[in-house]
LUMKOLVEX-420656 format. One line per field, with one value per residue: x, y, z of N, C-alpha, C in turn; residue in one letter. Coordinates in steps of 0.02 Angstrom, whole numbers, plus 32768, in hexadecimal, padded with zeros to 4 digits. Layout:
# residues N
n.xx X ...
n.yy Y ...
n.zz Z ...
ca.xx X ...
ca.yy Y ...
ca.zz Z ...
c.xx X ...
c.yy Y ...
c.zz Z ...
aa a ...
***
This chain:
# residues 341
n.xx 802B 801F 8063 7FED 7F8B 7EFA 7EAB 7EBA 7E71 7DDF 7D41 7CC3 7CB3 7CD5 7C68 7C03 7C25 7C11 7B86 7B5A 7B7D 7B3F 7AE6 7A5D 7A09 79F7 796A 795E 796B 7951 79A5 799E 7931 793D 79CA 7A18 79E7 79E0 7A46 7A91 7A76 7AAB 7AD8 7B39 7B54 7BDB 7C1B 7CB8 7D25 7DB3 7E4B 7E21 7E3E 7E0E 7DFF 7DE9 7D6A 7D1A 7D29 7CEB 7C68 7C48 7C4A 7BE1 7B6F 7B6E 7B75 7BDB 7C0D 7C57 7C8D 7CF0 7CE8 7D54 7DED 7E0C 7E74 7EB8 7EC3 7E63 7DB6 7D09 7CA0 7C8C 7C55 7C0F 7BFC 7B88 7B6B 7B13 7B2A 7BB3 7BD7 7BD5 7C42 7CB6 7C89 7C66 7CDF 7D10 7CD6 7CC8 7D05 7CEB 7D3B 7D5F 7DE4 7E74 7F06 7FA5 8019 80C8 8101 8149 812C 8162 80FD 80A4 8036 7FE4 800E 8091 8147 819B 81F1 821B 821D 81E1 81D5 8131 80F8 80C4 8023 7F88 7EDA 7EB3 7F29 7F55 7EEE 7F0A 7F83 7F51 7F1E 7F69 7F4E 7ED1 7E5D 7E93 7F18 7FBD 7FEA 805A 8063 8064 80F4 80CB 805A 7FD9 7FDD 802D 80D8 814A 8121 8119 80CA 80C4 80CB 8107 8188 81AE 81B1 8226 8283 829C 8296 823C 822F 8195 8120 80BD 800A 7F72 7EF6 7E62 7E32 7D9D 7D66 7DB9 7DB2 7DD6 7DAC 7DCF 7E4C 7EB5 7F46 7FBE 7F64 7F0B 7E66 7E0E 7D9D 7D86 7D60 7D6F 7DBA 7DBF 7E4B 7E91 7F09 7EF8 7F57 7FC4 7FA4 7FAB 8036 806D 8041 8081 8104 8101 80EF 8162 8178 8154 80D9 8053 7FCD 7F53 7ED8 7E4C 7DB4 7D3E 7CBC 7C68 7C48 7C33 7B86 7B6D 7B5C 7B9B 7B36 7AE6 7B26 7B57 7BAA 7C11 7BEB 7B67 7B33 7B36 7AD5 7A61 7A57 7A28 79AC 7963 790B 795A 793D 7923 7996 7A05 7A42 7A02 7A5C 7A6B 7A68 7AD8 7AE9 7A8A 7A8D 7A9D 7A56 79B7 797C 78EE 78B0 784D 77FD 783C 78AE 78EC 790E 7968 79C9 79FB 7A39 7AA5 7A9A 7A93 7A2E 79B1 796F 7949 79C0 7A6B 7B07 7BAB 7BFE 7BB4 7B6F 7AE7 7A58 79FA 7954 78CD 7824 77D4 781D 788B 7939 79AE 7A32 7AC9 7AF9 7B4F 7B57 7B6B 7B9F 7BBD 7B6F 7AF9 7AAF 7A8B 7AFF 7B07 7B63 7B77 7B1D 7A8F 7A64 79C6 799B 79E9 79BC 7940 78E0 792E 78F1 78DA 7895
n.yy 7FC3 806D 80FC 8165 813A 8100 80BE 8112 817E 81D6 819B 81D7 8249 8215 81BB 8218 8261 81FF 81EB 826B 8271 8212 8202 81F1 8153 80C0 8062 7FBB 7F29 7EA5 7E13 7D60 7CEF 7C66 7C2C 7BBA 7B7A 7BDD 7C3C 7CCC 7D79 7E1C 7EB0 7EBA 7F25 7F33 7F4C 7F57 7F11 7F38 7EEA 7E8D 7E59 7E95 7E27 7DC1 7DE7 7DD0 7D47 7D1D 7D4A 7CF9 7C7F 7C8E 7CA4 7C44 7C60 7C57 7CB3 7D40 7DE2 7E73 7F2C 7F7E 7F8F 7F8E 7FBC 7F4C 7F87 7FE6 8019 8009 8030 7FB4 7F83 7EEA 7E81 7E09 7D7C 7DAC 7E2F 7E43 7E6B 7EF7 7F1F 7F5A 7FDB 800F 801C 808D 80ED 817B 819B 81A7 81DA 81C7 8201 81F3 8246 8232 82A1 82BE 8241 81D2 8141 80A8 8072 80D5 80CE 809C 801C 8007 800C 8084 8103 8184 820E 82A8 834E 8397 8422 84BB 84D9 8527 84FD 8547 8562 84E0 84BB 850B 84D1 845F 8488 8478 83F7 83E8 83D6 83B7 833F 8300 8270 8212 8164 8102 809A 8022 7FDF 7F98 7FA7 7F84 7F8A 7F7B 7EF6 7EC6 7ECC 7F60 7F4F 7ED8 7EEF 7F4C 7EFE 7EB0 7F09 7F6A 8006 805E 80D9 8126 814D 81E4 81E7 821E 826A 829D 830C 8330 835E 8393 839A 83E3 839C 839C 83C7 8389 838D 8309 82E9 82F4 8300 82D2 82EB 82A1 82A7 8258 822C 818D 811E 816D 817D 817F 8173 81AA 822E 824C 8233 8293 830A 830B 8312 8392 83E1 83C6 836E 82E9 8264 81EF 8185 8168 8138 80FA 8104 80D0 812C 8133 80E9 810F 810B 80CD 80C6 80D0 80BD 8060 7FE7 7F44 7EE4 7E53 7DF6 7E20 7E0F 7D82 7D61 7DA3 7D69 7CEE 7D07 7D67 7D8B 7D7D 7DE6 7E52 7E65 7E7C 7EF5 7F2F 7F03 7F70 7FE5 8031 8076 80D4 8153 8149 814D 8105 807E 8035 7FA0 7F4A 7EA8 7E6E 7EC0 7E9B 7E16 7E2B 7E75 7E14 7DC3 7E0E 7E72 7F13 7FA1 8019 806D 80FC 8187 81B2 81F9 81ED 815A 8157 8107 8095 8055 7FC0 7F87 7F12 7F19 7EF1 7F16 7EC5 7EB3 7EC8 7EE2 7F42 7FC5 801B 80B2 80B9 812B 8134 80CE 80F8 80B7 8050 7FE5 7F44 7F2A 7EE8 7E5C 7E18 7D77 7D22 7CCA 7CF5 7D78 7D6E 7D9B 7E0C 7E7E 7F2C 7F85
n.zz 7FFF 7FD2 8028 8072 801B 7FBE 8021 808F 807B 8090 805A 8045 7FF8 7F7C 7F63 7F5E 7EE9 7E8B 7E97 7E72 7DEF 7DA1 7D19 7CAD 7CB3 7C4E 7C1C 7C4D 7BE6 7B6C 7B28 7B55 7BAA 7BA5 7BB6 7B9D 7B2C 7ACA 7AD9 7B25 7B13 7B1A 7B7F 7C0F 7C94 7CF1 7D93 7DB1 7E24 7E96 7E6B 7E0F 7D6A 7CC6 7C71 7CD1 7D00 7C8F 7C81 7CF6 7CE5 7C7B 7CB6 7D15 7CC8 7C65 7BDF 7B4E 7AF3 7B19 7B40 7B70 7B6F 7B79 7BC4 7C74 7CF0 7D6A 7DEC 7DE7 7DF8 7DD0 7D3F 7CC8 7C38 7BFF 7B7C 7B38 7ACD 7A3D 7A58 7A5A 79E0 79DD 7A22 79E9 79CB 7A44 7A80 7A52 7A99 7B0B 7BB3 7C62 7CF9 7DAA 7E05 7E73 7E91 7ECC 7F00 7EFF 7F0A 7E9A 7E32 7DE4 7D95 7D8B 7DD9 7E75 7E86 7E65 7E73 7EDD 7E8F 7E99 7F0C 7F46 7F91 7F9C 7F43 7F90 7F79 7F58 7F39 7EC9 7E87 7E69 7E14 7DA8 7D80 7D47 7CD0 7C53 7C32 7C00 7B7E 7AD4 7ACC 7ABB 7AF0 7B4B 7B62 7BFA 7C2B 7C62 7C13 7BA8 7B24 7A88 7A4B 79CE 79C3 7A44 7AE2 7B43 7BD1 7BDB 7BAE 7C0F 7C82 7C7B 7C99 7C3A 7BE0 7B65 7AE2 7ACF 7A58 7A58 7A6F 7A2C 7A91 7AE0 7B60 7BA1 7C16 7CA9 7D45 7DDF 7E73 7EF3 7F69 7FD1 800E 8009 7FA2 7F0D 7ED4 7E48 7DBE 7D26 7C7E 7BE9 7B4A 7AF1 7B0E 7B65 7BE5 7C8C 7CEC 7CAF 7CAD 7D35 7D49 7CF2 7D26 7DA1 7D77 7D38 7DA9 7DEC 7E4C 7E41 7E33 7E4E 7E1B 7E91 7EA4 7E46 7DF2 7D7E 7D45 7CDB 7C39 7B99 7B7F 7BF7 7CA6 7D50 7DAE 7D74 7D7F 7DAE 7E2E 7E20 7E7C 7E99 7E18 7E12 7E6E 7E3B 7DBD 7DD6 7E05 7DBB 7D25 7C86 7C23 7C76 7CB6 7C5E 7BEA 7B4D 7AB7 7A5E 7AA6 7AC0 7A4D 7A34 79FE 7979 78D0 78A1 7838 77F2 77B8 773E 7723 76B0 76AB 7721 770A 76A5 76E3 7741 76EB 76CA 7671 7622 7657 7634 7692 76B9 76CF 76EF 7733 76EA 7721 779A 7827 784D 78A7 788C 787A 7875 783E 78AB 7916 792D 794A 78CB 78B1 788C 781F 7797 773E 7692 762B 75A4 756B 7599 7602 7693 76DC 771F 77B3 782E 7848 7895 78BF 78A4 7910 7976 7988 79BE 7A4B 7A66 7A3C 7A18 7A96
ca.xx 8002 8044 8056 7FB4 7F66 7EAE 7E8C 7EC0 7E4B 7D97 7D1D 7C82 7CB0 7CD4 7C25 7BDE 7C37 7BEA 7B3A 7B4F 7B92 7B1A 7AB3 7A25 7A0F 79CE 793E 797C 7942 7975 79BF 7973 7927 7955 7A11 7A37 79D3 79E2 7A80 7A81 7A8C 7A9F 7B11 7B37 7B81 7BFC 7C44 7CF3 7D44 7DF9 7E6F 7E0C 7E50 7DD2 7DF6 7DCC 7D23 7CFC 7D27 7CBA 7C24 7C3E 7C38 7B9F 7B36 7B73 7B7E 7C20 7C23 7C55 7CC7 7CEA 7CED 7D8A 7E13 7E0F 7EB0 7EA7 7EBD 7E2C 7D72 7CD2 7C77 7CA6 7C21 7C22 7BCC 7B7F 7B42 7B17 7B45 7BFC 7BDF 7BDB 7C7D 7CE5 7C6E 7C68 7D23 7D1D 7CAD 7CE8 7CFD 7CF0 7D5D 7D70 7E2D 7E98 7F48 7FD0 8052 8103 811D 8141 8135 8175 80C0 807D 7FFD 7FF6 8027 80D6 817E 81AC 8230 8232 81F6 81F7 81A2 80FB 80F8 808F 7FF4 7F43 7EB2 7EAF 7F69 7F57 7EC4 7F2F 7FB3 7F2C 7F07 7F88 7F36 7E8C 7E59 7EB8 7F59 7FE8 7FF9 808C 8049 8092 8115 80A4 801C 7FCC 7FE6 8069 8107 817B 8107 8116 80A5 80F1 80DC 8138 81CA 81BE 81BA 8268 82AF 82AE 826D 8242 820B 8150 8102 8080 7FC9 7F42 7EBF 7E40 7E14 7D67 7D5D 7DE7 7D9C 7DF3 7D76 7DE4 7E95 7ECF 7F8B 7FD5 7F36 7EDC 7E2F 7DFD 7D68 7DA0 7D38 7DA5 7DB1 7DDC 7E92 7EB2 7F26 7EF3 7F9A 7FF2 7F92 7FC8 807E 8084 8032 80B7 8140 80F8 80FA 81A8 8175 813D 8095 8037 7F83 7F46 7E91 7E2D 7D71 7D1E 7C74 7C40 7C62 7C00 7B46 7B67 7B76 7BAA 7AFA 7AC7 7B54 7B52 7BE6 7C0E 7BC0 7B22 7B1B 7B27 7A95 7A2E 7A4B 7A01 7967 7945 790A 7990 792D 7922 79DC 7A35 7A32 79FF 7A9B 7A71 7A64 7B15 7AE9 7A49 7A98 7AA0 7A14 7998 7955 78BC 78A9 7812 780F 786B 78EC 7907 792C 79A2 79FD 7A1C 7A64 7ADF 7A8F 7A89 79E7 79A8 793C 795F 7A01 7A9C 7B46 7BDF 7C18 7B8E 7B55 7AA1 7A3C 79C5 7921 7893 77E1 77BC 784D 78C4 797D 79CD 7A7A 7AE9 7B0D 7B75 7B3D 7B99 7B8A 7BBF 7B36 7ABD 7A8F 7AA8 7B1E 7B0D 7BA7 7B6C 7ADB 7A7B 7A3C 7981 7993 7A0B 7998 7903 78E6 7953 78CB 78DF 7854
ca.yy 7FFD 80A8 812A 8195 8121 8103 80A9 8140 81B6 81D2 818A 81F5 8276 81EC 81A6 8254 826B 81CC 81FC 82A6 826C 81DD 8225 81C9 810C 80A4 802B 7F79 7F01 7E7F 7DD4 7D25 7CCB 7C22 7C35 7B78 7B6C 7C16 7C69 7D0B 7DB4 7E5D 7ECE 7EC1 7F58 7F16 7F75 7F2F 7F1D 7F3A 7EA9 7E67 7E71 7E92 7DE3 7DA0 7DF5 7DAE 7CFF 7D12 7D52 7CBC 7C46 7C98 7CA3 7C0E 7C76 7C54 7CED 7D78 7E12 7EB7 7F61 7FAE 7F76 7FB6 7F9F 7F26 7FB0 8016 7FFC 802A 801B 7F89 7F60 7EA8 7E6F 7DC3 7D67 7DD9 7E74 7E49 7E89 7F3A 7F34 7F88 801C 8024 8028 80D2 811B 81A1 8181 81DA 81BA 81EB 81EE 820F 824C 823F 82C7 82B4 81FF 81B2 80FA 808D 8061 8112 80C9 8087 7FD6 8008 801D 80C9 8116 81C8 8232 82EE 8375 83B4 846D 84DB 84EE 8526 84DE 8570 8559 849D 84B8 8529 84A0 842E 84A4 845C 83B0 83EC 83DD 8387 8332 82CA 824F 81D8 8130 80E8 805E 7FE9 7FE3 7F5E 7FB3 7F65 7FAD 7F4A 7EB3 7EB1 7EF8 7F86 7F3A 7E9F 7F0C 7F69 7EC9 7E98 7F41 7F93 8040 8074 8118 811B 8187 81FE 81D6 8254 825E 82DD 8311 835F 837D 8381 83C5 83D8 8395 83A9 83CA 837C 8377 830C 82C8 831B 82D9 82E9 82CD 82A3 8292 8252 8200 8148 811B 819B 815D 81AD 816F 81D4 8273 8252 8237 82D0 833E 8309 832C 83D7 8401 83BD 8343 82A7 8252 81B2 817B 8145 8119 8107 80E6 80E8 813B 812E 80D4 8121 8119 80A1 80EC 80A8 80B0 802A 7FB1 7F0E 7EC1 7E0E 7DD3 7E34 7DEE 7D3D 7D59 7DBA 7D3B 7CB5 7D1C 7D9A 7D76 7DA0 7E28 7E88 7E6A 7E90 7F2C 7F19 7F10 7FAE 801B 805B 8096 80FA 8190 8136 8150 80C4 806F 8003 7F7A 7F1F 7E62 7E65 7EE1 7E74 7DDD 7E42 7E8A 7DDB 7DA8 7E3D 7E9E 7F5B 7FB8 8061 8082 813C 819A 81C7 8215 81B7 8138 815B 80C9 8094 8017 7FA8 7F5F 7EFB 7F3E 7EDB 7F2B 7E9B 7ED2 7EA7 7EEF 7F82 7FD1 8057 80D2 80BB 8167 8126 80A5 8116 8082 8039 7FA4 7F22 7F25 7EB9 7E3C 7DEF 7D3E 7D23 7CA8 7D1A 7DB5 7D65 7DB1 7E46 7EB2 7F6A 7F9A
ca.zz 7FFC 7FCF 805A 8065 7FE1 7FBA 805D 80C3 8068 809C 801E 8041 7FBD 7F43 7F59 7F48 7EA5 7E5F 7E9A 7E4F 7DA5 7D7F 7CF1 7CA2 7CAA 7C1C 7C30 7C3E 7BB8 7B3A 7B3E 7B57 7BE8 7B9E 7BA1 7B89 7AE7 7A9B 7AE3 7B46 7AE9 7B3E 7BA0 7C59 7CAA 7D29 7DC1 7DBB 7E68 7E96 7E6A 7DD7 7D26 7C9B 7C5D 7D08 7D00 7C57 7C93 7D2D 7CC6 7C52 7CE5 7D34 7C97 7C39 7B9B 7B3C 7ACF 7B48 7B39 7B8F 7B3D 7B82 7BFD 7CB0 7D19 7DA8 7E27 7DDF 7E02 7DAD 7D08 7C96 7C15 7BE6 7B47 7B2F 7A93 7A05 7A6B 7A4F 799E 79E2 7A4B 79CB 79CA 7A89 7A90 7A3E 7AC4 7B3E 7BF4 7C9C 7D33 7DE6 7E11 7EA7 7E7F 7F06 7EEB 7F2A 7F02 7E57 7E32 7DA0 7D6F 7D8D 7E05 7EBB 7E8A 7E4C 7EA4 7EDF 7E6C 7EAB 7F3C 7F4A 7FB3 7F72 7F48 7FB7 7F4A 7F69 7F07 7E8A 7E63 7E4D 7DDA 7D6E 7D68 7D1F 7C90 7C16 7C27 7BE9 7B36 7AA8 7AE6 7AA2 7B33 7B4B 7B8C 7C29 7C17 7C72 7BED 7B82 7ADD 7A6A 7A26 79B4 79C9 7A88 7B0E 7B6C 7C15 7BD9 7BA9 7C4F 7CB5 7C76 7CAA 7C01 7BCF 7B1F 7AD0 7AB9 7A32 7A76 7A53 7A33 7ABF 7AF2 7BA3 7BA0 7C58 7CDC 7D7C 7E22 7EA2 7F36 7F73 8018 8004 7FC7 7F79 7EE1 7EBA 7E06 7D93 7CE5 7C47 7BB9 7B0E 7AF6 7B0B 7B96 7C20 7CC6 7D11 7C8C 7CC4 7D76 7D40 7CD2 7D56 7DD3 7D55 7D2E 7DEC 7E01 7E88 7E30 7E4A 7E32 7E21 7ECE 7EA1 7E03 7DEB 7D41 7D51 7C9B 7BF9 7B69 7BA0 7C32 7CE0 7D89 7DD1 7D53 7D7D 7DE1 7E3C 7E0B 7EAF 7E8D 7DDD 7E1B 7E91 7E12 7D84 7DED 7E1B 7D90 7CDF 7C5F 7C04 7CA6 7CD1 7C2B 7BBD 7B06 7A98 7A38 7AD4 7ABA 7A08 7A2E 79D9 7931 78AF 7898 77FC 7800 777A 7737 7721 767C 76BC 7756 76EB 767B 7716 775D 76B4 76C0 7636 762D 765B 7629 76C1 76D0 76BB 7724 771A 76DB 7758 77D2 783D 785F 78C3 785F 789A 7850 784E 78EB 7948 7938 7938 7896 78B2 7883 77DB 7788 7700 7658 7606 7559 7557 75B2 7625 76D4 76D7 775E 77CF 7860 783D 78CE 78A9 78C0 7951 79A8 7994 79E5 7A91 7A6D 7A19 7A3A 7AB0
c.xx 802C 8035 801D 7F8D 7F1B 7E8E 7E8E 7E98 7E00 7D72 7CDB 7C7F 7CAD 7C8E 7BF8 7BE9 7C0F 7BA1 7B2F 7B57 7B6D 7AE2 7A7A 7A36 79E5 79A4 795D 794F 796D 798E 798B 796B 7944 799D 7A2F 7A26 79E5 7A26 7A62 7A9D 7A7A 7ADE 7B05 7B68 7B9C 7C21 7C7F 7D14 7D90 7E17 7E5B 7E25 7E0E 7DC6 7DD7 7D80 7CFE 7CF5 7CF6 7C77 7C15 7C28 7BF1 7B66 7B33 7B76 7BCB 7C3B 7C1B 7C93 7CBC 7CF8 7D28 7DAC 7E14 7E44 7E98 7E9C 7E82 7DEA 7D43 7CBC 7CA1 7C6C 7C38 7BE9 7BC9 7B59 7B4C 7B2D 7B8E 7C06 7BE9 7C18 7CAA 7CCD 7C70 7CAE 7D37 7CFC 7CDB 7CDB 7D05 7D0F 7D60 7DBC 7E48 7EE3 7F72 800E 808D 8125 8111 8151 8149 8137 8092 803C 8014 8012 8072 8107 818B 81EE 8246 8202 820F 81BF 816F 80FB 80BB 805E 7FB1 7F19 7EB3 7EF1 7F6F 7F28 7EE3 7F66 7F91 7F1A 7F25 7F71 7EEC 7E8F 7E7C 7F00 7F7C 8005 8029 8070 807A 80B9 80ED 805F 8017 7FD4 802A 8098 813F 8163 8103 80ED 80D5 8100 8109 817F 81DD 81D2 8201 829C 82C3 827C 8276 821F 81C8 8138 80C5 803F 7F9B 7F08 7E9D 7E21 7DDC 7D5F 7D99 7DDA 7DBC 7DBA 7D8B 7E32 7EA5 7F14 7F9E 7FA6 7F0A 7EA4 7E14 7DC3 7D81 7D6E 7D68 7D93 7DD0 7E29 7EB7 7ECD 7F22 7F34 7FCA 7FE2 7FB1 8015 8093 8077 806C 80F6 813C 8102 813C 81AE 8166 80F7 8083 7FEB 7F73 7F03 7E73 7DE9 7D55 7CD5 7C49 7C6A 7C2A 7BBD 7B3E 7B89 7B78 7B68 7AD3 7AEC 7B46 7B98 7BDA 7BE3 7B76 7B05 7B0C 7AE5 7A58 7A21 7A21 79BA 7941 7945 793D 797B 7926 7968 7A0B 7A18 7A32 7A42 7AA2 7A6E 7A9F 7B15 7AAA 7A53 7A9A 7A5B 79FA 7977 7929 78AA 786D 782C 7844 78AF 7911 792D 796E 79DC 7A24 7A46 7AA2 7AD9 7A82 7A3A 79E4 7970 7953 79A6 7A2D 7AD6 7B76 7BFD 7BF1 7B73 7B09 7A92 7A01 7997 78EC 7856 77C7 77EB 7889 7905 799C 7A1B 7A8E 7AFE 7B35 7B5D 7B77 7B7E 7B8D 7B84 7AF5 7A90 7AB2 7AC1 7B20 7B57 7BA8 7B23 7ACD 7A50 79F9 797B 79B4 79E5 795B 790F 7910 7932 78D3 789C 784C
c.yy 803D 80D5 815B 8182 8123 80F2 80DF 817E 81AA 81C7 81AC 8223 824E 81D3 81DC 8264 8240 81DE 823B 82A6 8236 81FC 81F4 817E 80F4 806B 7FE9 7F54 7EDB 7E40 7D9B 7D08 7C84 7C25 7BF3 7B6C 7B9F 7C3F 7CAA 7D47 7DF0 7E76 7ED1 7EF7 7F42 7F4F 7F4F 7F43 7F1D 7EF4 7E80 7E85 7E73 7E4B 7DB7 7DA7 7DD1 7D62 7CED 7D1A 7D15 7C81 7C51 7C8B 7C67 7C1F 7C77 7C93 7D2B 7DA2 7E53 7EEB 7F8E 7F9C 7FA8 7F96 7F7E 7F51 7FE0 7FF0 8020 8008 7FF2 7F68 7F1F 7E94 7E20 7DB7 7D99 7E21 7E7A 7E68 7ED6 7F4F 7F64 7FD0 8037 8038 806D 8105 813F 8189 81B9 81B5 81E8 81D1 8214 820C 8259 8261 82B7 8273 81E3 816A 80E4 807D 809F 810B 80AA 8043 7FD3 8014 8067 80D5 815B 81E2 8279 8317 8391 83FF 8485 84FD 84F5 8508 8506 8567 8515 8498 84D9 84FB 846A 8445 8485 8415 83B3 83F3 83A6 8380 8302 82A8 8215 81A0 811D 80AA 8023 7FF4 7FA9 7F68 7F98 7F98 7F7D 7F03 7E9B 7EE3 7F1E 7F6C 7EFA 7EB7 7F2A 7F37 7EAC 7ED2 7F6F 7FCE 804F 80B4 8106 8157 81A0 81EB 820F 8240 829F 82D9 8345 8384 8365 83B2 83AF 83D8 83A4 83A1 83C6 8362 833B 82EE 82F9 82EE 82F8 82C6 82D7 8285 8291 8224 81B8 814D 814A 8172 8192 81AD 81A1 821F 827E 825B 8279 830D 8340 8323 8378 83FF 83F5 838E 82FA 829A 820E 81B0 814E 8120 812C 80E2 8102 80EE 8135 8113 80E0 8130 80EF 80C5 80BD 8094 8077 7FE7 7F81 7EF5 7E77 7DE3 7DE3 7E13 7DA3 7D34 7D6A 7D88 7D01 7CC5 7D49 7D83 7D9E 7DE1 7E60 7E95 7E8E 7ECE 7F12 7F2D 7F52 7FED 804F 8085 80BF 813A 8184 813E 8109 80BD 8034 7FDD 7F51 7ED6 7E53 7E81 7EBC 7E37 7DF1 7E54 7E4E 7DB5 7DD3 7E69 7EE9 7F69 8004 807E 80C6 814A 81AB 81E6 81DD 819D 8138 8117 80CE 8056 8003 7F7D 7F46 7F20 7F2F 7EEE 7EFC 7EBB 7EA9 7EB0 7F39 7F89 8013 8072 80D6 80F5 815C 80FD 80C2 80E2 8072 7FF3 7F83 7F1B 7EEC 7E9C 7E0F 7DB5 7D3B 7D04 7CD0 7D60 7DAB 7D78 7DED 7E82 7EF3 7F84 7FE2
c.zz 8001 800C 8048 8028 7FEA 7FFD 8093 80B3 8072 805B 8015 8008 7F7F 7F32 7F44 7F00 7E78 7E5D 7E70 7E02 7D7F 7D59 7CE8 7C9C 7C74 7C39 7C1F 7C0D 7B86 7B57 7B3B 7B9B 7BE3 7B85 7B84 7B3E 7AB7 7AA5 7B01 7B1F 7B13 7B5D 7BEA 7C6C 7CEF 7D4E 7DD5 7E01 7E61 7E93 7E31 7D97 7CFF 7C82 7C90 7D0A 7CC9 7C65 7CC5 7D0F 7C9C 7C7D 7D02 7D04 7C6D 7BEE 7B89 7B1C 7AFB 7B3A 7B5C 7B5E 7B4D 7BC8 7C38 7CDC 7D55 7DE5 7E24 7DEB 7DD0 7D6F 7CD7 7C72 7BF8 7BB9 7B3D 7AED 7A5C 7A18 7A65 7A0A 79A7 7A0B 7A2A 79CA 7A14 7A9F 7A7C 7A6A 7AF7 7B83 7C2A 7CD8 7D6E 7DF7 7E4F 7E98 7EBD 7EEB 7F19 7F28 7EBA 7E58 7DE8 7D76 7D6B 7DB6 7E4A 7EC0 7E7A 7E87 7EA1 7EBD 7E7E 7EDF 7F3E 7F70 7F85 7F7A 7F70 7F86 7F6A 7F30 7EC4 7E64 7E47 7E10 7D9E 7D54 7D3F 7CDC 7C4F 7C05 7C12 7B9C 7B0E 7AC1 7AB9 7ADD 7B26 7B7A 7BC1 7C0F 7C27 7C51 7BBF 7B35 7AC5 7A48 7A12 79C0 7A12 7AAF 7B3C 7BAF 7C14 7BD3 7BEF 7C86 7CB1 7C7E 7C72 7BFB 7B88 7B15 7AB6 7A94 7A56 7A4D 7A5F 7A5E 7AC9 7B36 7BA4 7BE2 7C86 7D15 7DBD 7E54 7EE8 7F3A 7FBB 8012 802D 7F90 7F51 7ECA 7E7D 7DE6 7D4C 7CB3 7C08 7B7E 7B1C 7AF1 7B3D 7BD2 7C5D 7CEF 7CF0 7CA1 7D0B 7D72 7D24 7CFD 7D88 7DB4 7D4B 7D70 7E07 7E3E 7E7B 7E49 7E2E 7E3E 7E5D 7ECE 7E5E 7E04 7DA9 7D4F 7D10 7C62 7BC6 7B8C 7BDD 7C6D 7D1C 7DB0 7DAE 7D61 7DB8 7DEF 7E24 7E3D 7EA7 7E4C 7DEA 7E3D 7E5F 7DD7 7D98 7DFC 7DE8 7D46 7CB6 7C3F 7C36 7CC2 7CA0 7C07 7B75 7AE4 7A75 7A62 7ACB 7A7D 79FF 7A05 798D 7913 78A8 7855 780C 77BF 777C 7731 76ED 768B 76F2 773A 76C6 76AE 7730 7728 76A6 768B 764E 7633 7654 7652 76DE 76BE 76F8 7709 7713 7718 7797 77E5 784B 7882 7896 7886 7865 7865 7893 7923 7954 7922 7902 7892 78A7 783A 77D2 7742 76CA 7629 75BA 7542 756B 75DB 7666 76C5 7718 7773 7807 7859 7878 78B1 78CB 7900 7989 79B9 79BC 7A2E 7A9A 7A46 7A3F 7A53 7AB3
aa m m p g g a d s i a t d t f v g v i s g y t l s c h k r g g g h n n g e a m g l h g i l v i d k e v g w t s h d v v a r v r r i t g e r k v g h t g t l d p a a t g v l p v c l g t a t k i i e y l q e a g k t y y a e v h l g i a t d t d d q d g l i v a e a p v p q l d a r e l d r a l e p f r g d l a q i p p m y a a i k q g g r k l y e i a r v g e t v e r p p r p v r i e t l a l l g w e p p i a r l l i d c s k g t y i r a i a r d l g a a l g c g a h l a r l a r l r t g p f f l d q a l t l s e l e t e f a e t p w p e l a l h p d v a l r g w p v i v l d a a g t i a w r q g k d t r a g t g s a g e h c r a y a n d g e w l g l g r f d a e r g a w r p e k v i a p d a a q g t d a g
***
């Protein structure tokens, strides 16, 4: 445990932040009651606990539900907690789109101590006195980290360089130059400053490393820093107040009908335009054929449904053909029970 780490910080404000930042919830729906015969389709919003890897969560969901086709929508470090959407069955078709979604975090940054992993799990590599700052001065120090940034990933990261994951390189004692990656910080709010802990609310684009923000803030202040605590409050349209812990999921799965437990696979894409197809159009869609049900802009995505509300899948507009082209097609047996209500 790092000195002055997360366990030494009162959690009442943290809970208040979550309560104040949970926006609208979506109605739960979708999936199958008969999981053994038909398979389960839908999205479960999991509240990941400390110590679990994202892969661990997927494996546990697979064991609880019995559904083999399961995947998560974006890695959350073992030390972090919070929102991890998990897709089952046909919902795995939308994972690539959810991975593009923005995210919101609550973070606690410990100034004065730098670690090799940039978080509380690493070895201390440097310590320095923390400058005498009031909250207004610290907020000014945060200004360069707002907006569009070129961020250098931590050495302990899962992204690959030269065919090897960075953390694999770091674990053998090597350090390599990492090219900066473009990210956007929509919101970087200072919620509180109790030296040496800065409490932050961060709304950011995909690919943002909150550990890197902590590292770079410490470097800018000349004292070093590491990420002492991290909780993901939101991924795309999914919020923490919708989430279940794995223990809660196990209980709910045994007692609650699947359509009341899971979210419909298209919930994450509610901002996309909708096309509705008649019987002939539905058949053509399932055969992978273009459809001219309305118009769109070049490359625009859509959600496709049959007249009875059955979800048919996802498409993209081909401007040259003037038609929607199926990109993800949902088989008839998989779509049963996932009608958009």
